[in-house]
C-alpha positions in Angstrom: 15.6 101.6 -14.4 17.0 98.0 -13.6 19.0 96.6 -16.2 20.0 93.0 -15.7 22.7 93.2 -18.0 24.3 96.2 -16.2 24.8 93.5 -13.4 27.4 90.6 -13.1 27.1 87.5 -14.6 27.9 84.1 -13.3 30.0 81.6 -15.8 30.7 78.1 -15.1 33.1 75.9 -17.0 32.5 72.5 -17.0 35.8 70.6 -17.4 37.5 73.4 -15.2 40.4 71.2 -14.7 41.5 71.1 -18.3 44.9 72.2 -19.0 43.1 74.6 -21.7 41.1 76.7 -18.8 44.2 79.2 -18.3 43.6 80.2 -21.9 40.0 80.8 -21.1 40.3 82.6 -17.8 42.8 84.9 -19.8 40.2 85.7 -22.3 37.2 86.4 -20.0 39.7 88.5 -17.8 40.3 90.8 -20.7 36.6 91.5 -21.5 35.3 92.8 -18.2 34.0 95.9 -20.1 31.4 93.6 -22.1 31.2 90.7 -19.7 31.2 91.8 -16.2 31.5 88.6 -14.2 30.7 88.5 -10.7 31.3 84.8 -10.3 33.4 82.3 -12.3 32.8 78.6 -11.2 35.1 75.8 -12.2 33.8 72.6 -12.1 35.5 69.2 -12.4 35.1 65.6 -11.1 39.1 65.5 -10.6 39.8 67.2 -7.6 43.5 67.2 -8.0 43.8 68.7 -11.4 41.0 71.1 -10.4 43.2 72.4 -7.5 46.1 72.6 -9.8 44.5 74.6 -12.6 42.3 76.5 -10.3 45.4 77.8 -8.2 46.9 79.0 -11.6 43.6 80.8 -12.5 43.4 82.5 -9.2 47.0 83.7 -9.6 46.3 85.0 -13.1 43.0 86.6 -12.3 44.7 88.5 -9.5 47.6 89.6 -11.5 44.7 91.2 -14.0 43.0 92.8 -11.3 40.0 91.0 -11.8 37.4 91.9 -9.2 35.1 88.9 -9.4 34.8 85.7 -7.2 36.5 82.4 -8.5 35.2 79.2 -7.1 36.2 75.6 -7.4 33.8 72.8 -7.1 32.9 69.2 -7.8 29.4 70.0 -6.9 27.5 70.2 -10.4 24.3 71.6 -8.9 26.2 74.3 -7.0 28.2 75.2 -10.2 25.0 75.6 -12.2 22.6 77.2 -9.6 21.4 80.7 -11.2 24.6 80.3 -13.7 23.9 82.7 -17.0 26.8 81.1 -19.1 28.0 77.5 -19.0 31.2 76.7 -21.1 31.5 72.8 -21.7 35.0 71.5 -22.3 34.9 68.1 -20.9 36.3 64.9 -22.1 34.6 61.6 -21.0 37.0 59.1 -20.1 40.0 61.5 -20.3 43.2 61.1 -22.5 43.1 57.4 -22.2 39.9 57.1 -23.8 41.3 59.6 -26.7 44.1 56.9 -26.9 41.8 54.3 -27.7 39.7 56.3 -30.1 43.0 57.2 -32.1 44.6 53.7 -31.8 41.9 51.2 -32.1 40.6 52.2 -35.6 44.0 51.4 -37.0 43.4 47.7 -36.3 40.6 47.7 -38.8 42.3 49.9 -41.5 40.6 53.1 -40.5 41.9 56.6 -39.5 42.4 57.1 -35.8 41.2 60.5 -34.8 39.5 61.7 -31.9 36.7 63.8 -33.8 36.2 62.3 -37.2 35.9 58.5 -38.2 35.3 55.7 -36.0 37.2 57.7 -33.2 34.9 60.5 -33.4 32.0 58.1 -33.5 33.4 56.5 -30.1 33.7 59.8 -28.5 30.4 61.1 -29.6 28.5 57.8 -27.9 30.4 58.6 -24.7 29.7 62.4 -24.9 26.5 63.4 -26.2 24.5 61.6 -23.3 26.7 63.6 -20.6 26.3 66.9 -22.3 22.5 66.5 -22.8 22.2 65.7 -19.0 24.4 68.7 -18.0 22.0 71.0 -20.4 18.9 69.6 -18.6 20.3 70.7 -15.3 21.1 74.1 -17.0 17.4 74.3 -17.9 16.5 73.4 -14.3 18.6 75.4 -12.0 20.1 78.1 -14.3 19.1 81.5 -14.9 15.9 81.8 -17.3 18.0 82.5 -20.4 21.0 80.5 -19.7 23.3 79.5 -22.7 25.4 76.5 -23.1 28.6 77.1 -25.1 29.9 73.8 -26.3 33.5 73.6 -27.0 33.6 69.9 -26.5 34.2 67.7 -29.6 32.7 66.5 -31.6 31.3 69.8 -31.6 29.0 69.7 -34.5 27.4 66.2 -33.1 27.0 67.4 -29.6 25.5 70.8 -30.8 22.9 69.1 -33.0 22.0 66.9 -30.1 21.7 69.9 -27.9 19.7 72.0 -30.4 17.4 69.0 -31.4 16.2 68.9 -27.8 15.4 72.4 -27.8 18.2 73.6 -25.3 19.6 77.3 -25.5 23.0 76.6 -27.0 25.7 77.2 -29.4 28.7 75.3 -30.6 32.1 76.7 -31.0 35.5 75.7 -32.7 38.7 77.4 -33.2 39.3 76.6 -36.7 37.6 79.7 -38.2 39.4 81.9 -35.8 42.8 80.2 -36.5 42.3 81.0 -40.1 41.3 84.5 -39.4 44.6 85.2 -37.5 46.6 83.5 -40.0 45.3 85.6 -43.0 45.6 88.8 -40.8 49.3 88.2 -40.5 49.8 87.3 -44.2 48.3 90.6 -45.3 49.8 92.7 -42.4 46.2 93.7 -40.9 44.4 93.8 -37.7 42.3 90.4 -37.3 38.9 92.2 -37.2 39.3 93.4 -40.9 39.4 90.0 -42.0 35.9 88.3 -42.6 35.6 84.8 -43.8 33.1 82.9 -45.6 33.4 79.8 -43.6 31.1 77.1 -44.8 30.2 73.2 -44.0 30.1 71.3 -40.9 32.1 71.2 -37.7 35.7 69.9 -38.6 34.4 69.7 -42.2 34.7 73.1 -43.4 35.9 75.6 -46.3 36.7 79.1 -46.7 34.9 80.2 -49.7 36.1 83.8 -49.3 38.7 86.1 -47.3 37.6 89.6 -47.4 39.5 92.3 -46.0 37.5 95.6 -45.8 35.1 93.7 -48.1 37.3 92.8 -51.0 37.7 89.0 -51.7 41.4 88.3 -51.3 41.0 84.4 -51.8 42.2 84.3 -55.3 45.3 86.1 -54.3 46.0 83.7 -51.5 45.4 80.8 -53.9 48.0 82.2 -56.5 50.5 83.3 -54.0 50.4 81.2 -51.0 49.1 77.8 -52.1 52.1 76.1 -51.0 51.8 77.3 -47.3 48.0 76.4 -47.5 48.8 73.1 -48.6 51.5 72.6 -45.8 49.0 73.7 -43.0 46.0 71.7 -44.2 47.7 68.8 -45.3 45.7 69.1 -48.7 47.6 69.1 -52.1 48.0 72.4 -53.8 46.4 71.1 -57.0 43.3 70.2 -55.2 43.2 73.5 -53.2 43.3 75.3 -56.3 40.8 73.0 -58.0 38.1 73.6 -55.1 38.9 77.4 -55.6 38.6 77.3 -51.6 40.6 76.6 -48.6 39.6 73.2 -46.7 40.3 73.0 -42.9 43.2 70.7 -41.8 40.3 68.0 -41.1 39.6 67.7 -44.6 42.9 65.8 -45.4 41.6 62.9 -43.4 39.0 62.7 -46.3 41.0 63.9 -49.3 44.2 62.0 -48.4 42.8 58.9 -46.4 45.5 56.3 -47.4 48.4 58.8 -47.0 47.2 59.8 -43.4 46.6 56.1 -42.5 50.1 55.1 -43.8 51.6 58.0 -41.4 49.6 57.0 -38.3 50.5 53.2 -38.7 54.4 54.4 -38.1 53.9 57.1 -35.6 52.7 57.7 -32.2 49.1 58.8 -31.6 48.3 62.5 -30.7 47.0 61.1 -27.6 50.4 60.1 -26.5 51.9 63.4 -27.5 49.2 65.2 -25.6 49.5 63.1 -22.4 53.2 64.2 -22.2 52.3 68.0 -22.9 49.8 67.8 -20.1 51.9 66.3 -17.5 54.4 68.9 -18.1 51.7 71.7 -18.4 50.4 70.5 -15.0 53.7 70.5 -13.4 54.3 74.1 -14.2 50.8 74.9 -13.1 51.9 73.8 -9.5 54.5 76.5 -9.3 53.1 79.0 -6.9 55.0 81.8 -8.7 53.4 81.1 -12.0 50.8 83.9 -12.8 50.5 83.6 -16.5 49.9 80.9 -19.0 53.0 79.3 -20.1 54.3 79.0 -23.7 54.0 75.3 -23.7 50.0 75.6 -23.6 50.5 76.6 -27.5 51.7 73.2 -28.1 48.5 71.5 -26.5 46.4 72.7 -29.6 43.5 75.0 -29.2 45.1 78.0 -30.5 42.9 81.2 -29.9 40.3 79.0 -28.0 40.1 81.9 -25.2 39.6 84.3 -27.9 36.6 82.4 -29.6 35.2 81.2 -26.4 35.1 84.7 -24.5 34.5 86.8 -27.4 31.2 84.6 -28.0 30.0 84.7 -24.5 30.9 88.5 -24.2 28.8 89.1 -27.5 25.8 87.0 -26.2 25.8 89.1 -22.9 26.4 92.6 -24.7 24.5 92.1 -27.8 27.3 93.6 -29.8 26.0 92.2 -33.2 29.4 91.3 -34.5 29.8 88.4 -36.8 31.5 85.0 -35.4 31.6 81.7 -37.0 29.5 79.2 -34.9 27.7 76.1 -34.7 24.2 76.7 -35.3 20.9 75.6 -36.8 21.0 76.4 -40.5 17.6 78.0 -40.8 18.2 78.4 -44.5 21.6 80.2 -44.3 22.7 77.4 -46.7 19.9 76.9 -49.0 20.6 73.5 -50.2 20.9 71.8 -46.6 18.0 71.2 -44.2 16.7 74.0 -42.0 17.1 72.1 -38.8 20.8 70.9 -39.7 23.5 72.3 -37.4 26.2 73.9 -39.8 29.3 75.9 -39.1 28.8 79.7 -40.6 29.3 83.2 -39.9 26.4 84.6 -37.9 25.6 87.7 -36.2 25.5 87.5 -32.4 23.3 89.3 -30.2 21.5 88.8 -26.9 19.0 86.3 -28.6 21.7 84.3 -30.0 23.3 83.7 -33.4 21.8 84.5 -36.6 23.3 82.8 -39.7 24.2 85.2 -42.7 22.6 84.1 -46.0 25.2 82.0 -48.0 25.0 80.9 -51.5 24.8 76.8 -52.1 27.6 74.5 -51.5 29.4 73.3 -54.5 28.6 69.8 -55.3 31.7 68.3 -54.1 31.2 70.1 -50.8 27.5 69.5 -50.6 27.9 65.5 -51.3 30.4 65.2 -48.4 28.5 67.3 -46.2 25.2 65.5 -46.7 26.8 62.1 -46.0 28.5 63.5 -42.7 25.4 65.2 -41.5 23.7 61.8 -42.2 26.2 60.0 -40.1 25.8 62.5 -37.3 22.0 62.3 -37.0 22.4 58.7 -36.6 25.1 58.9 -34.3 23.1 61.1 -32.1 20.1 58.5 -32.1 22.4 55.6 -31.3 24.0 57.6 -28.4 20.7 58.5 -26.9 19.0 55.1 -27.5 22.0 52.5 -27.1 20.6 50.9 -30.1 23.1 48.5 -31.8 21.4 48.6 -35.1 21.5 52.4 -35.4 25.0 52.5 -34.1 26.1 50.1 -36.9 24.3 52.4 -39.6 26.0 55.3 -38.0 29.3 53.8 -38.8 28.2 52.5 -42.4 27.3 56.0 -43.2 30.5 57.5 -42.2 33.0 58.3 -45.2 35.9 57.1 -43.3 34.5 53.6 -42.6 34.9 51.6 -45.8 32.4 48.6 -45.8 30.1 46.3 -43.8 32.9 44.0 -43.2 34.8 46.5 -41.5 32.3 48.6 -39.6 30.3 45.3 -38.1 33.5 44.0 -35.9 34.7 47.8 -35.5 31.3 48.6 -33.8 31.8 45.5 -31.5 35.4 46.5 -30.4 34.3 50.1 -30.0 31.6 49.3 -27.5 33.5 46.9 -25.7 36.3 49.3 -25.3 34.0 52.0 -24.1 31.8 49.6 -22.2 32.2 51.5 -18.7 31.1 54.8 -20.6 28.0 53.6 -22.3 25.4 52.6 -20.0 22.5 52.9 -22.7 24.6 49.9 -24.6 25.1 47.9 -21.4 22.3 48.4 -19.0 23.1 45.5 -16.9 
């Protein structure tokens, strides 16, 4: 009997010229047993970067003995024709736009960050329409059951937009897998033995349990490793213990706003740091003798990116039923949140998608913040897809990191003007 799952698949990476791509290529090449890829396509509008990154990818795949075909292209339709999995890792406007996202809010007394606060809002306005357009083309030209796996930030907002429009999509972040690997090292066990009760939204999440072989070791972590957790998350020890949960790094923007803002005003932006790292990486990638990812890539961020992305795609294809943390429609998993809200929670992965595991309601201090940020996310999607300024203003007002209307109104004007070239719905002329 013919079994399509036994045949090779086509994977397209949108934003294939990213310096992250070698991480992804490595992860895919190691999973040929569960993910037999016939064709891997790297799609990018920047032909020079695509050539450099694609050259390293080709050498890495040859070194791994990979038997599929690698194609580099700037033709979107060609990349998406018959595709089974599309991994989206694009950055509209590049690092220059990220710099604006991080620097501009500081002028208004707000935190500058590329995924949260006003910077994340600006990035969402640029990104949501582009990813939705890509998903529409996937629906038209891809395989009948093609998946869109979004790694593009702000992942929660982008995934909510995709699923609101009925696309076959999941969102992915490396926060949970990063915690899993850290805890595995702390306890001296294999990562597969560590199961997290990861709850919340993308970049607004907490670990409520850290189970090793089914036994919750979170109380032990809070007792013995609280100082280490505080250092890694930027959240004070006393607060971590009061929460009785481990917040992600992104929570310190909400819990320590004044301190973060003071630091940002006296230090250069992360965008400037990343630009330097990327320049160094691309120079390394040009070396025809290089056939593995360089150590410098770890400083780029995105640790375990390849693990998370390749693992998810492989499990969707093979239907292995393992549990992974993804951005998915809630569907009652967190009973105190709307069923149609996209949340970031553990889910069982099979060929039909991600099935969230049932969870206890959020504690009040988590629930209140999650509901406010979800309201902001929904308003931001509406603004991004309509170009309506009034809705955009409401979105900024709903963001917990924007203090008031006198801040939000001029901040919105500045954001829109700075991103004019990427926001045709706001500037139709």
